[in-house]
C-alpha positions, 0 to 999 in steps of 0.5 A: 297492385302486386308489387315487389320492393314497393316499387316494381310492378309484377304485372298489368291488367289490359282492358282490351277493346271491349268488356262484353264477351259477345263482342270479344268473340266477334273481335277475335274472328275478325282479328284472327282473319286480319292476322292470317292475312298479315302473315300470308301476304307479307310472308309471300312478299318476302319469299317472292323478293328473295327468290327473284334476283331481278327483284332483289336487285331493284332498290324499290323491291329491296325495300319492299321486301324489308317492309314486309319483313317488319310488317310480318313481325310488328303484328306478332308483337301485339296480335297473338296476345290480343287474340289470347285475351279475347278468349279469356276473362283475366287479361294480364301481362307481366312487367317484363312482358310489358316492356318487351312489348314496348321495346319491339313495338317501337323498334319495328314501328320506328324502323318502319317509319324510316324505311317509308321515308327512305322509300319516298326518297327512292320514288322521288329519285325514280320519278324526278331524276330517272336518268341517274336513278340506278346510279344514285340508288346504287346497292351500297347506298340501299344497304346503308339506308336500311341499316340506318333505319334499323340502327335508328329503330334500336335507338328509339325503342331503347330510349322508350324502354329506359323511360319506362323502366326507372318509373316506380309503380305502386298504384292502379295497374289497369292499362286502357289498351290491348297491349303495353304502350308508353303513354298509358304505362307512365300514367300509372307511375307513382311519381310526377311524370311531366319530364318523362311525358315531355321525352316521350313527345320528343322521342315519339311524337316529334319523330312521327311528325317530322317523318310524316312531313318529309314524306308529304313533301317528297310526295308533293314534289313528285306530283308536281313533277308529274304535272309539269313534265311528260311521263310515260307512266304518269297515270300509274305513278299517280295511282301509286303515289295516292296508294302510298299516301293512304297507307303512310297516313294509316300509320303517321296520323294515328301515331302523331295523334297518340304521341304528340300530346303528353298530358292527357289520353282518351280511350279512343287511342286503342282504336287508333292503335289498331291502325298501325299495329293490325290494319296497315301491316295487312294493307301493305302487301296489297297496296305496295306490291300485290297490285304491281305487275312485276310482283305478279310476274315473280309470284307466277314463276315462283309458283311454277317452281 
């Protein structure tokens, strides 16, 4: 490994998703299409929400606008580098670039997890306490919740970087992934990483698990409420909850699988990583908004301007 002062790695080698040149070309085309869909879909949502005063005043669409904004940049953290690596033999990333990927991936990823939890609470209030919905989910509370999500994401990602930047690297420099992430990086450290791995589980694994359990509890209460009382849009609400749970599962299940077990890793981890770095940001616009009648109406108005 190239190193400086026998402890600081200059670069890491990313093994990527495949070593076959033909498969890499195929994956390049597939992920290029995914990336374009992510950018266009989420950008359309952000612009539509910002351009429509009615949507912007609605708590649900206000949160959706932030979710699309996060997904837009979350995909930019890993996908452009991955696309470039598909077209070249040497897949390297500098130590500073590795830290940047870890920081922004966990910053945006944790913020999205917190925001999804807030959105579940928003749906809970809307369905279980509809008469007081606008009173409870007032503008000030929405701003405070979003601000708290971003602050939580910053604290989480800052902690992740601190865990990595203190480690010495002086041996192998190959990362079995298509981007830099804490579980793979700390395995290359020239020291006992037991404490670091335990902290990683506490900071990432438990965070993912707790948010996931809160989300499942919220949607369980919503579904029980829909079953026990007459609700005008019951079928639509059930369909929406099912769609939301699918997206939530695509994010949280891979994260819990990867970050909740500190002392060993599998090569399949990088396949699971594709779900929350590429697939979910692509599906969110389709599931959360493009199926929504209000959003479609706002898009038609935007097109006529």
